[in-house]
C-alpha positions, 0 to 999 in steps of 0.5 A: 507476414502472420510468422512477422505477427506472431514474433511482435506479439511474442516479443510483446508478450517477453515485455509483459511481468510474470503472472501471481499465481491465480489464489482462492477466495479462501487462500487471499482471507487466509493470508489476511488472517494471517497478515494481522494475526493480533486483530482478525481470528478466522474467515468463513469465505462470507464472514471475518471475525475480529479478536474482540468478538467483531464479525463482519462480511467480506463481499458485497455481493458485486463482481463487476464493480467498475473500477472507480465504485472500486476505490470508492466503495470497496469491500474487504475483498475487494482490497485484495483482488489487485496481486502486489508484485515485489520488486522490481517491475515495468511501470503498472498497466492502466488502473491496477492499483494494487492497494488502492482499494480500501475497505474503510469499515475495515481500517477504521476498526484496526487503527481507529478514526481519527475524528476522535481520539482513538487513532491518537490514543496509540501514536508512539515516537519514532525517530526518522533515520536517527544517523540522518535527520533524527526527527522524532515522528509519531506512528501507529504502535498497531501492528507493530507499525513502529516497530517496522517502521524503527527496522525500516528505518534502521535500513535505509540510514545504512545505505549509500548517502545519495540514496537514503536522501530520498527519504528524507525529510519526509513529507508526514505520516498521521493526516486525517484527510481524505484521498483526494480522487475518493473521498475516503481517508486516507493510510495516513488516517491512521498513521498507518503510512507515510510519505518521504521527501518531496524533492525526488517524489511524484504524483499523477495529478501532477502529472495534468489531465490525460488519456493516459496517465506517464509514469513517473518514479525517482524514488530508489529501489533499495529502500522500495525494497526495504520497506517490502521487507517490513510490510509496506506497499509502495505508491509507485506500484500503482498507475495512479502512483505516488511514489513518496507514498508507503503505508502498512498492507503486509496481506499484500505482501506473500511470504 
């Protein structure tokens, strides 16, 4: 009986994704600074210094912050507490939401406040999927997001028609709104995220309320891979999934 139980445990472990390489706080903050070289200058493990001299604390000293509090009051370091698994992965574990923790002050400093003209003054227009759809889309030029999305667009346009159909018409880029369950600004508020075709998308709140959330996804892996290569994370890697959603978060993607 004991042997049988051990065999079951081994079999279950084999189904789990490999553990991400554990990194120290300093290493994670190194990645953050390296991910945004035009905006960030350095860090000292307790603060991050912007290129304009602004200094921000990276932590709030709360090490055992509950999940809901992390969503609503994330520190800069909290943003990187959960490793993002690039490439094909199994459905996320309960409350595995890498990238949903966002420090609003950090991203508002980075991209501006969408309630003023700060975000709009950095908008540029690109053509999304010029061979397949060709509609103008306004996105931020900060951190080279617009140029990266142009590259993403070109690569998706080269896919088989059955695959690229999931990428248009898009559901939007800039939207000055808070996330439904957190009250915090969405990355759409900074024009640094894009939502793809609603007809092939799934969202956790559409699944109804239950003790667990049944995972659903119809977004082609080929499209996910393209976005990840260019520094965008995918909402389909979240337990609270949003499979149409991609946002520019290069600090979460190891190179």
